[in-house]
N, C-alpha and C positions, 0 to 999 in steps of 0.2 A: 665741650662738656655742657650737657643740658642742667635745668634746674634742679637743686635738690628736691627730694621727694615732698619734704613738708611744705615747701614754698609752693610746688606744683599744686598741691592738694588745697592749700589756702586759696589760690586763685581759681579752683574750681567750686569754692564755697559762694554762698550769696555775697558775703562781704567782701571777698576777693574780687568778685565781679563788679561790685560797686566800685571798689578802689581803682579798677582797671577803668571803669567809665569816667571817674573823676580825674584821671590822669589826662584826659583830653580837654578839661575845662570844668568850671563851675557849673553844678546842675542843681534844681530845685528837687524837693521831694516827689513832686508829681512826675517830673522828668525821668527820674530814677525810677519809680514805680512802674511807668510805661515801658522803659527798656527792659527792665528786670521781669515784668509780668507780675508784680506784687501789689499788695494794698498799700496805701501811704502810712498805715499804722506799722505794718511790718517793716517797710523801709525806715522809718524813724527810728525803730528799735535796733535796728543794724547801724544806722548813723550815729546813734547816741553811743553804742559800744565803740565804735570806731574813734569817736572823739574821746573817750575814756581812755582809749589805748594811744592817743597822742597822734593819730594818723589823719585825722579829718578836723576841719574848722568850718565855721559857717559865719557868714555876714548877711546883712540886710541888702536887698537890691530894692532901691526905691524908684517908683513910677508914679503914674497918675492915681493909683489908688494905694490899697494897702501894702507896706513893704513885703517882699517876698524873701524868705531865707534861701540863701544859696550856698551849697556845700561844695567845699574844695579840700583837696590835700594840702598838708601843711607842707613847706617847703624841704623840711628834713626828710619826709616821708618817701621822696623821690630817690634818695639813695638806696632804698629797699630794692629798686629794681635794676640797679647799677651792676654789671658783671664784667666790664671790661677794663676797669682800672687795674686790677690785680695782673692779669696777663700783659697789660701795656706797661705798667711799671717793670716787670720782670723783663720784659724785652729791652727796654730803655737801659736797664742796669746791666743786662748782658752785653750790650752793644758798648756801654762806656767802660765796662771792665776790661774789654779787649784793647782799648785805646788810651785809658789813663792809668797812671801808677796807683796802686792801692790807697796811698794816703791822700792823694789829690781827690780821687772818687769819695772818700769817707769826707773829707772836708766840704765837698760840694753838697752832699747830703745833708750834712749838718747845716750848712746855710740854708738849704731848702726847707727843712724843718722849722728853722728860726723865722723864715719869711712867712710860713704857714701860720705861725703864732700871732702875727703882727695884728690880725683882725680880732683878736681877743682881748680880754682883760682879766686880772686876777685881783682879789682884795688886797687892801693894804694890811700889812701884819708881818710878823716875823717868819722865818724860813719855814717853820712848821706850819704856819697857816697857809702860806703860799703854797708849799708842797701838797697839802691835802686839797687845796683848790685845783691844783694841776692834776691830781689823780681823780678828780670828779671829771675833768675834762677829758682825760684818756678813757674813762669808763663811757663817757658819751660817745666816744668815737669807736667803742667795741672792746676796750682793753680789760673791762672788770676789775679795775685797779684798786688796791688798798695801801695803806701807808704803815710801815712798822719801823721801830727804832733798832737800827742794826747795832750801834755802839754809841758812844758818847759824842762822837764826830760826824755821825752818818745816818740819815734817814734813807730808807729802801722804798721806792715805789714799786710794789710787786703786783703783777698782772696775772690773773688766772686765765686769761685769754689774749691773743695779740691781734691789734686791729689790722695789722698787715701780714697775717698768718700765711696767705697764700703766696708771698713773696719772700718772706724772711728765711724760710728753710733752705732755699738755693742762693739767697743773696743776702748775706749778713749786713751788707752796707745800708739795707732798709731801716735796721735799727738806729742807724746813725742819725737818720732823718728824726726818729721819734726822740732821739737824745737832744738834738738841737732845739726841737720843738719845746721840750719840757724845760730846758736851761733857759730859753727865752723867756718863758712863763714865770719860772721861779725866780730868776736873777741870781742863782747860785751855780756853781759848778755841778755838772750832771754827768755820771759816767755810766754806760750801759754795760750790763753783763747778764745778758739775756740767755736763757736756756732754750737751745734749739734742738734738743735731743728727742728721744722717743716720746710719743704722747703728744706732739704737737708743741709749737713754740710757746714759751712763757715769758713774759716781759720782767726785766728786772732793772731797776734804774737807781743808782746810789746818787743820793744828794748830800753835797759836802755842807756841814753846819759851820758857821763861823766865818765863811768866805762868801764873796759876792762877785758877779760879773755884770758889765753894763747890760741893762735891759731896754728895749725898745718897746716894750708892751706898756700901754698905760694901765694906770692902777684904776680899780673902780673907786668911785667917790665915796667917802665915809658916809654911811646911812644916818650916823647920830649927829 
């Protein structure tokens, strides 16, 4: 499958070409201007917009003279280019599905999600606070999540989009990874009840109030 049309068009723009050049390493305004055939003023304007969009950063390169500003992509921007993870995960799940019982595969995916959460932290607070913090993380991963009160015993993280949409339609086990990821972040039991029907998958994760599970995720220090 080729690139989506909107992404292809982005890379045909001046900003898209600048982003592609920065993938190879940091460059100065003068270097970009020469490669793009533009004036330094024009390049600075495009870089300023890319910085506002959170795709580009700059730092001073010190030498014998005046420090030079070098522009580079932020680490998170590299994910914009990645296309193989969805098909690869789908293939792995297809192979495992033929070799493992469903319950064992689901348990493995939950463990994988929990391990993925190990590098993150959530604020100190009650379940509601931790759940809202976890929904922000899910949004950062592409889930467009929000929290709503289902009843007096349950919160629901509701996603308008799924970060694993290319996989979950054919492999519901992938939802178990997100379930394990959220449970590790929140420290309370989480149950997925995702909608994988028409219109694209939509995440639904119920968080139990008044219960807890052991969490390996470090809490953020209290800022006060």
